[in-house]
C-alpha positions as CSV (number, residue, x, y, z in Angstrom):
1,M,-15.7,1.3,-2.8
2,V,-14.6,-1.6,-0.7
3,T,-17.1,-4.4,-0.2
4,S,-17.3,-7.1,2.4
5,S,-19.3,-10.1,3.5
6,R,-20.3,-7.9,6.4
7,P,-23.2,-5.4,6.0
8,S,-20.7,-2.6,5.2
9,T,-17.1,-1.7,5.5
10,P,-16.9,1.5,7.7
11,L,-14.8,3.6,5.3
12,T,-15.8,7.2,4.6
13,V,-14.5,9.6,1.9
14,H,-12.6,12.5,3.4
15,G,-10.4,15.2,1.9
16,P,-7.0,16.0,3.6
17,L,-8.3,18.5,6.1
18,E,-11.4,16.5,6.8
19,Q,-9.2,13.5,7.7
20,L,-7.7,15.5,10.6
21,R,-11.0,17.0,11.7
22,A,-12.8,13.7,11.7
23,G,-11.7,12.9,15.3
24,R,-10.5,9.8,17.1
25,L,-6.9,10.8,16.5
26,A,-5.7,9.0,19.6
27,R,-6.7,5.8,17.9
28,R,-6.1,6.6,14.3
29,L,-2.6,8.0,14.4
30,P,-1.0,5.1,16.2
31,Q,-2.9,2.7,13.9
32,L,-1.7,4.6,10.8
33,F,2.0,4.3,11.8
34,A,1.7,0.8,13.1
35,G,0.1,-0.3,9.8
36,L,2.8,1.4,7.7
37,A,5.6,-0.1,9.8
38,L,4.1,-3.6,9.5
39,F,3.6,-3.0,5.8
40,G,7.3,-2.3,5.3
41,F,8.4,-5.2,7.5
42,S,6.1,-7.6,5.5
43,M,7.7,-6.4,2.3
44,A,11.1,-7.4,3.8
45,M,9.7,-10.8,4.7
46,M,8.6,-11.5,1.1
47,L,11.9,-10.2,-0.2
48,R,14.0,-12.4,2.1
49,S,11.9,-15.4,1.1
50,G,13.3,-15.2,-2.4
51,L,10.1,-16.5,-4.0
52,G,8.8,-13.4,-5.7
53,L,7.5,-10.0,-4.8
54,A,4.6,-7.7,-5.4
55,P,4.8,-5.8,-8.8
56,W,6.0,-2.5,-7.3
57,D,8.6,-4.3,-5.2
58,V,9.9,-6.2,-8.2
59,L,10.5,-2.7,-9.8
60,T,12.2,-1.5,-6.6
61,E,14.4,-4.6,-6.4
62,G,15.4,-4.2,-10.0
63,L,16.4,-0.6,-9.4
64,A,18.3,-1.6,-6.2
65,Q,20.5,-3.9,-8.2
66,R,21.5,-1.0,-10.5
67,L,21.7,1.9,-8.0
68,P,23.9,2.4,-5.0
69,L,20.9,2.8,-2.7
70,S,19.1,0.6,-0.2
71,F,15.8,-1.1,-1.0
72,G,14.0,1.2,1.4
73,T,15.6,4.4,0.0
74,I,14.5,3.4,-3.5
75,T,11.0,2.7,-2.1
76,V,10.9,6.3,-0.8
77,V,12.3,7.7,-4.1
78,V,9.7,5.8,-6.2
79,S,6.9,6.9,-3.8
80,V,7.9,10.6,-4.2
81,V,8.0,10.2,-8.0
82,V,4.5,8.6,-8.0
83,L,3.3,11.3,-5.6
84,L,4.4,14.0,-8.1
85,L,2.2,12.3,-10.7
86,W,-0.8,13.2,-8.6
87,V,-0.3,16.9,-9.4
88,P,-1.8,16.8,-13.0
89,L,-4.5,14.5,-11.7
90,R,-5.5,17.2,-9.1
91,Q,-5.3,14.5,-6.4
92,W,-4.6,15.7,-2.9
93,P,-2.5,13.6,-0.5
94,G,-3.6,13.0,3.1
95,L,-1.4,12.6,6.2
96,G,-1.4,8.8,5.6
97,T,-0.1,9.4,2.0
98,I,2.8,11.5,3.2
99,A,3.6,9.1,6.1
100,N,3.5,6.2,3.7
101,V,6.2,7.7,1.6
102,F,8.8,7.6,4.4
103,V,7.7,5.1,7.1
104,V,7.4,2.1,4.7
105,G,10.9,2.8,3.3
106,V,12.4,2.9,6.7
107,A,10.5,-0.1,8.0
108,V,11.5,-2.3,5.0
109,D,15.2,-1.5,5.5
110,V,14.9,-2.3,9.2
111,G,13.2,-5.6,8.3
112,L,16.0,-6.5,5.8
113,A,18.6,-5.7,8.5
114,L,16.9,-8.1,10.9
115,L,15.9,-10.9,8.6
116,R,18.1,-13.4,6.7
117,T,17.3,-15.5,3.7
118,P,16.1,-18.9,5.0
119,T,18.3,-22.0,4.4
120,S,15.4,-24.3,3.5
121,E,12.6,-24.2,1.1
122,V,10.0,-24.9,3.9
123,L,11.2,-21.8,5.8
124,Q,11.2,-19.8,2.5
125,V,7.5,-20.7,2.0
126,L,6.6,-19.9,5.6
127,L,8.3,-16.5,5.3
128,L,6.5,-15.8,2.0
129,V,3.1,-16.8,3.3
130,G,3.7,-14.9,6.6
131,G,4.8,-11.8,4.7
132,L,1.7,-12.0,2.4
133,V,-0.7,-12.3,5.4
134,A,1.1,-9.6,7.3
135,N,0.9,-7.3,4.2
136,G,-2.8,-7.8,3.9
137,L,-3.3,-7.1,7.6
138,A,-1.0,-4.0,7.4
139,G,-2.8,-2.6,4.4
140,A,-6.1,-3.0,6.2
141,V,-4.7,-1.4,9.4
142,Y,-3.4,1.7,7.7
143,I,-6.3,2.1,5.2
144,G,-8.6,1.6,8.2
145,S,-7.1,4.6,10.0
146,Q,-8.7,6.7,7.2
147,F,-5.8,9.1,6.6
148,G,-5.8,8.7,2.8
149,P,-4.4,6.1,0.3
150,G,-0.8,5.4,-0.4
151,P,0.9,7.1,-3.3
152,R,0.5,4.1,-5.7
153,D,-3.2,3.5,-4.8
154,G,-3.9,7.2,-5.1
155,L,-2.3,7.3,-8.6
156,M,-4.6,4.5,-9.7
157,T,-7.8,6.0,-8.3
158,G,-6.8,9.4,-9.7
159,L,-6.2,8.0,-13.2
160,A,-9.5,6.1,-13.0
161,R,-11.4,9.2,-12.1
162,R,-9.8,11.4,-14.7
163,T,-9.9,8.9,-17.6
164,G,-13.3,7.3,-16.8
165,A,-11.7,3.9,-17.0
166,S,-12.5,1.2,-14.4
167,L,-10.3,1.0,-11.4
168,R,-9.6,-2.6,-12.2
169,L,-8.4,-1.8,-15.7
170,V,-6.2,1.1,-14.6
171,R,-4.7,-0.9,-11.8
172,T,-4.0,-3.9,-14.0
173,G,-2.4,-1.7,-16.7
174,I,-0.1,0.1,-14.3
175,E,1.0,-3.0,-12.5
176,V,1.7,-4.9,-15.7
177,V,4.0,-2.1,-16.9
178,V,5.6,-1.9,-13.4
179,L,6.1,-5.6,-13.2
180,A,7.6,-6.0,-16.7
181,T,9.9,-3.1,-16.1
182,G,11.1,-4.5,-12.8
183,F,11.6,-7.9,-14.3
184,L,13.7,-6.5,-17.1
185,L,15.8,-4.7,-14.5
186,G,16.4,-8.0,-12.6
187,G,13.7,-8.0,-10.0
188,T,12.5,-11.3,-8.6
189,V,9.3,-12.7,-10.2
190,G,8.0,-16.0,-8.8
191,I,5.2,-17.8,-7.0
192,G,5.1,-15.0,-4.5
193,T,4.2,-12.6,-7.3
194,V,1.3,-14.7,-8.3
195,L,0.1,-15.3,-4.7
196,Y,0.3,-11.6,-4.1
197,A,-1.8,-10.8,-7.2
198,V,-4.6,-13.2,-6.3
199,G,-4.4,-13.0,-2.5
200,I,-3.8,-9.5,-1.4
201,G,-7.2,-8.2,-2.2
202,P,-9.2,-10.9,-0.4
203,L,-6.8,-10.7,2.6
204,T,-7.2,-6.9,2.9
205,Q,-10.9,-7.2,2.5
206,L,-11.0,-9.9,5.2
207,F,-9.2,-7.7,7.8
208,L,-10.5,-4.3,6.9
209,P,-14.0,-4.5,8.6
210,R,-12.3,-5.6,11.8
211,V,-9.8,-2.8,12.0
212,A,-11.3,0.2,10.3
213,V,-12.1,3.2,12.5
214,R,-15.7,4.3,12.1
215,L,-16.0,8.0,11.5
216,D,-18.9,10.3,10.7
217,A,-19.7,10.3,6.9
218,R,-19.0,14.0,6.7
219,P,-17.4,16.0,9.5
220,P,-19.6,19.2,10.0
221,A,-16.5,21.5,10.3
222,A,-15.2,20.6,6.8
223,T,-17.6,21.6,4.0
224,A,-15.2,23.4,1.6
225,E,-13.2,20.5,0.3
226,Q,-14.3,18.2,-2.5
227,P,-14.7,14.5,-1.8
228,R,-11.7,12.3,-2.6
229,P,-11.8,8.7,-3.9
230,A,-11.9,6.0,-1.2
231,P,-8.7,4.0,-0.8
232,S,-8.3,0.8,-2.7
233,A,-8.8,-2.5,-0.8
234,A,-5.6,-4.0,-2.3
235,P,-2.8,-1.6,-1.2
236,G,0.5,-1.3,-3.0
237,A,2.0,1.1,-0.4
């Protein structure tokens, strides 16, 4: 459950079909795709800064150095693999989960094609900070559309539910393994990695109450599905 300094964050828990039946699609669908596109572009900003990446992006960069595939393509492949891990967890993807797999990968490749590595340290820092803030906003925007978590967040919430471990413990364990693997493959770990770890949660929580679409707690037309875990406030695509 996401908490906020405001009275409450307007997120509800919906299954895949409930997400579509919940209404306000004219607002939610554009918000979903805008958030995912910005999320991918913000990843490109952090990558071009050269100052460190989020744990999953460290893994992707490490793989990109060893495979003849673009960063975005590997992002899609990793997302598909993670999504397959949902099957034994009996976790169901929503529209946002499926869109996340493809839109983020395309957007990060577009961002990398448009951006160049800055020539000064000041510009590197500005690009890193801008990418981090944009990532937090993007995560809040797509989570706030209420179409389901991204593949990585869904894996974490699914494991936490099935094992009974805390979400914080599961998330930390997965990201430590992912980060270490990415580093060994040659991914960039730096100050950006640390800033992401400590900053992405508060940033997303700051933006989420301002962009989340308010829905009925339980659409009356959907009673057959079981509730799904609410998305994490600190997205990892």
